[in-house]
GUROMAR-682063 format. One line per 2 residues: number of its first residue (from 1); their letters; for each residue x, z, y of N, C-alpha, C, O. Coordinates in steps of 0.2 Angstrom, whole numbers, plus 2048, in hexadecimal, padded with zeros to 3 digits. Example, Ala and Ser with C-alpha at 12.3 -4.5 7.8 and 13.67 -1.06 7.14 Angstrom:
1 = as = 842,827,7E4,83E,827,7EA,842,827,7F0,847,82A,7EF | 840,823,7F5,844,824,7FB,840,827,800,843,828,806
END
This chain:
1 = xx = C36,52E,4AF,C33,52F,4B5,C2D,52C,4B6,C28,52F,4B9 | C2D,526,4B4,C26,522,4B5,C21,525,4B0,C1B,525,4B2
3 = xx = C23,527,4AB,C1E,52A,4A6,C1B,530,4AA,C15,532,4A9 | C1F,534,4AD,C1C,53A,4B0,C18,538,4B6,C12,53C,4B7
5 = xx = C19,533,4BA,C15,531,4BF,C0E,52F,4BC,C09,530,4BF | C0E,52B,4B7,C08,528,4B4,C04,52E,4B1,BFE,52E,4B2
7 = xx = C07,533,4AE,C04,539,4AC,C01,53D,4B1,BFB,53F,4B1 | C04,53E,4B7,C02,542,4BD,BFC,53E,4C0,BF7,541,4C2
9 = xx = BFC,537,4C0,BF7,533,4C3,BF1,534,4BE,BEB,534,4C1 | BF2,534,4B8,BEC,534,4B3,BE9,53B,4B4,BE3,53C,4B3
11 = xx = BED,540,4B4,BEA,547,4B5,BE6,548,4BB,BE1,54B,4BB | BE9,545,4C1,BE5,545,4C7,BDE,542,4C7,BD9,544,4C9
13 = xx = BDE,53C,4C3,BD8,538,4C2,BD3,53D,4BE,BCD,53D,4C0 | BD5,540,4B9,BD1,544,4B5,BCE,54A,4B9,BC8,54C,4B9
15 = xx = BD2,54D,4BE,BD0,552,4C2,BCB,550,4C7,BC6,553,4C8 | BCC,54A,4C9,BC7,547,4CE,BC0,546,4CA,BBB,547,4CD
17 = xx = BC1,543,4C4,BBB,542,4C0,BB7,548,4BF,BB1,548,4BE | BBA,54D,4BE,BB7,554,4BD,BB4,557,4C3,BAF,55A,4C3
19 = xx = BB8,557,4C8,BB7,55A,4CE,BB1,557,4D2,BAC,55B,4D4 | BB0,551,4D3,BAB,54E,4D7,BA4,54F,4D4,BA0,550,4D8
21 = xx = BA3,54E,4CD,B9C,550,4CB,B9A,557,4CC,B94,558,4CD | B9F,55C,4CC,B9D,563,4CD,B9C,564,4D4,B97,567,4D6
23 = xx = B9F,561,4D9,B9D,561,4E0,B97,55E,4E2,B93,561,4E5 | B95,558,4DE,B8F,555,4E0,B89,559,4DD,B84,55A,4E0
25 = xx = B8A,55C,4D7,B85,560,4D4,B84,567,4D9,B7E,568,4DA | B89,569,4DB,B88,56F,4E0,B85,56D,4E6,B80,571,4E9
27 = xx = B86,567,4E9,B83,565,4EF,B7B,564,4EE,B77,566,4F2 | B79,561,4E8,B72,560,4E6,B6F,566,4E5,B69,567,4E8
29 = xx = B72,56B,4E2,B6F,572,4E1,B6E,575,4E8,B69,578,4E9 | B73,575,4ED,B72,578,4F3,B6C,574,4F7,B68,578,4FB
31 = xx = B6C,56E,4F7,B66,56A,4FA,B5F,56C,4F7,B5B,56E,4FB | B5F,56D,4F1,B58,56E,4EE,B57,576,4EF,B51,577,4F0
33 = xx = B5C,57A,4EF,B5A,581,4F1,B58,582,4F8,B53,586,4FA | B5B,57E,4FD,B59,57E,504,B52,57C,505,B4E,57E,509
35 = xx = B50,576,501,B4A,573,501,B44,578,4FF,B3F,579,502 | B46,57C,4FA,B41,581,4F7,B40,587,4FC,B3B,589,4FD
37 = xx = B46,589,4FF,B46,58E,503,B42,58C,509,B3E,590,50C | B43,586,50C,B3F,584,512,B37,584,510,B33,585,515
39 = xx = B36,581,50B,B2F,580,509,B2B,587,508,B26,588,50A | B2F,58C,505,B2C,593,504,B2B,596,50B,B26,599,50C
41 = xx = B30,595,50F,B30,598,516,B2A,595,51A,B26,599,51D | B29,58F,51A,B23,58C,51D,B1C,58E,51A,B18,58F,51E
43 = xx = B1C,58F,514,B16,591,510,B14,598,513,B0F,59A,514 | B1A,59D,513,B19,5A4,515,B17,5A4,51D,B13,5A9,51F
45 = xx = B19,59F,521,B17,5A0,528,B10,59E,529,B0D,5A0,52F | B0D,59A,525,B06,597,526,B02,59D,525,AFC,59C,525
END
């Protein structure tokens, strides 16, 4: 039973290590896309 708990804990850590960089990358992409969109919109309004 202890081996199963250790395995599940290790699996959960691996999922977290995979998931957080993907979420962070998506967040950075969204910020940069919004910045480019706002810059383009301001340029077109002038």
